[in-house]
C-alpha positions as CSV (number, residue, x, y, z in Angstrom):
1,M,39.0,-43.8,-2.5
2,I,35.3,-43.4,-1.5
3,R,32.8,-44.0,-4.0
4,R,29.4,-42.4,-3.7
5,V,26.4,-44.4,-4.8
6,T,23.2,-42.4,-5.8
7,T,20.0,-44.5,-6.1
8,R,16.9,-43.6,-8.2
9,A,14.8,-43.5,-5.1
10,A,17.0,-40.4,-3.8
11,V,17.3,-38.7,-7.3
12,I,13.6,-38.8,-8.4
13,P,12.1,-37.0,-5.3
14,A,14.9,-34.3,-5.5
15,V,14.3,-33.7,-9.4
16,M,10.4,-33.5,-8.5
17,A,10.9,-31.0,-5.8
18,V,13.1,-28.7,-8.2
19,A,10.4,-29.0,-10.7
20,A,7.7,-28.1,-8.4
21,A,9.6,-25.0,-7.1
22,A,10.1,-23.8,-10.6
23,V,6.3,-24.1,-11.3
24,L,5.4,-22.2,-8.1
25,T,7.9,-19.5,-8.9
26,A,6.7,-19.3,-12.5
27,T,3.0,-18.9,-11.5
28,A,3.4,-16.4,-8.7
29,P,0.4,-14.0,-8.7
30,P,1.0,-10.4,-10.0
31,A,1.7,-7.6,-7.5
32,A,-1.6,-6.2,-6.0
33,A,-0.8,-2.5,-6.3
34,T,1.2,0.0,-7.9
35,P,4.7,0.2,-6.5
36,R,5.1,2.3,-3.3
37,T,6.6,5.7,-4.1
38,N,8.8,7.1,-1.1
39,A,8.5,10.7,-1.8
40,C,8.8,11.4,1.8
41,G,12.7,11.5,1.9
42,G,15.6,9.4,2.4
43,S,15.5,9.3,6.3
44,Y,11.8,7.9,6.1
45,A,11.3,4.1,6.6
46,F,8.1,2.4,5.4
47,L,5.8,1.3,8.3
48,K,2.6,-0.1,6.5
49,S,0.1,0.1,3.8
50,Y,-3.6,0.6,4.7
51,P,-6.3,-0.1,2.3
52,I,-8.5,2.5,0.8
53,K,-11.9,0.8,0.2
54,A,-14.7,1.3,-2.4
55,L,-17.6,3.1,-0.7
56,Y,-20.7,1.0,0.3
57,W,-23.0,2.5,-2.4
58,T,-20.8,1.5,-5.2
59,G,-20.7,-1.6,-7.2
60,D,-17.2,-2.5,-5.9
61,A,-18.3,-1.9,-2.3
62,G,-15.6,-3.0,0.2
63,K,-13.0,-3.9,-2.4
64,T,-9.6,-2.4,-1.9
65,K,-9.0,0.2,-4.6
66,G,-5.9,1.8,-3.3
67,Y,-3.6,2.3,-0.3
68,I,-2.4,4.8,2.1
69,D,1.4,4.3,2.7
70,I,2.9,5.4,6.1
71,Y,6.4,6.1,6.7
72,Y,8.4,7.4,9.7
73,S,11.6,9.2,10.3
74,G,13.3,8.7,13.6
75,A,15.6,11.6,12.8
76,T,12.8,14.2,12.5
77,G,10.1,12.4,14.5
78,K,7.6,12.9,11.7
79,N,5.3,10.5,10.1
80,C,4.5,11.0,6.3
81,A,1.6,9.6,4.3
82,I,1.1,8.9,0.5
83,G,-2.2,7.9,-1.2
84,R,-2.2,5.9,-4.3
85,P,-4.5,3.7,-6.4
86,A,-4.2,-0.2,-6.8
87,D,-3.3,-1.7,-10.2
88,G,-6.4,-2.2,-12.3
89,V,-8.3,0.9,-11.0
90,H,-9.8,2.4,-14.2
91,L,-9.2,6.1,-14.5
92,P,-8.3,7.0,-11.0
93,R,-8.7,10.9,-10.3
94,G,-8.9,13.4,-7.5
95,I,-6.5,11.4,-5.3
96,K,-6.4,13.0,-1.7
97,V,-4.6,12.1,1.5
98,K,-4.5,13.6,5.0
99,I,-2.5,13.2,8.2
100,G,-2.5,14.5,11.6
101,K,-2.2,13.6,15.3
102,S,-5.2,11.5,16.6
103,G,-7.8,13.8,18.0
104,S,-6.2,17.0,17.3
105,G,-7.2,17.8,13.7
106,W,-5.4,17.6,10.4
107,A,-1.7,18.7,10.1
108,Q,-1.5,18.4,6.3
109,T,-3.6,17.5,3.3
110,D,-2.8,17.0,-0.3
111,G,-5.0,16.7,-3.5
112,F,-8.0,18.6,-2.3
113,Q,-7.2,21.4,-4.8
114,S,-5.8,19.2,-7.5
115,N,-6.9,16.2,-9.7
116,Y,-4.0,13.8,-9.0
117,T,-4.1,10.6,-11.0
118,K,-0.8,8.8,-9.8
119,Y,-0.5,9.7,-6.1
120,A,-1.2,12.4,-3.4
121,G,1.4,13.5,-0.8
122,P,3.7,13.3,0.7
123,V,2.0,15.0,3.9
124,Y,3.7,15.0,7.2
125,V,2.9,15.5,10.9
126,T,5.3,15.8,13.8
127,A,4.3,12.8,16.1
128,R,7.0,11.5,18.2
129,N,5.3,9.6,21.0
130,T,1.9,10.4,19.6
131,C,-0.7,8.4,17.7
132,I,-1.5,9.5,14.2
133,A,-4.8,9.6,12.1
134,F,-4.9,9.5,8.3
135,E,-7.3,9.4,5.5
136,G,-7.2,8.9,1.7
137,G,-9.6,8.3,-1.3
138,F,-10.3,9.1,-4.8
139,A,-13.0,8.7,-7.6
140,Y,-12.6,6.2,-10.4
141,N,-14.5,4.4,-13.0
142,A,-15.8,1.0,-12.2
143,S,-17.3,-0.7,-15.3
144,W,-17.5,2.7,-16.8
145,D,-19.7,4.0,-14.0
146,P,-18.2,6.6,-11.7
147,S,-17.4,5.3,-8.2
148,E,-15.5,6.5,-5.1
149,A,-13.1,5.0,-2.6
150,W,-12.4,6.4,0.8
151,S,-10.9,5.2,4.2
152,S,-10.0,6.7,7.6
153,Y,-7.7,5.5,10.3
154,S,-7.1,6.8,13.8
155,G,-4.9,5.8,16.8
156,K,-2.2,4.1,14.6
157,H,1.6,3.9,15.1
158,C,1.7,5.4,18.5
159,G,5.1,5.9,19.6
């Protein structure tokens, strides 16, 4: 019969490592944004979130206030975009999103005739083997003062 001998020198570092891992897990930061909403459809795979930044003249200038989520369906050859605010944005309203082929105008827009407060979209463009462009933004209250956030992207997801 083989007898296993464990020394304190081996046990103490192992216990400390487990305790440190538990502390790191317990103090993980909260999510940075409201969860993505894949309203695009089952065949659409998430590609990337692009930040919507507060405009330069606002008190929050340059801070990320929301995201434009981009999805793609290989089955349809279409890209899809959804605009959404980040957590903690006070009273988001008038959320808007657009998508199109880079350099050829906008294919679809949403939220420009509405006052969305949760998200805008989905909007689609057929763009197989083509770059896309997209924009999104909204108004919100920052420290009880009205502010705006808007971002544009072009030449993305070419292929």
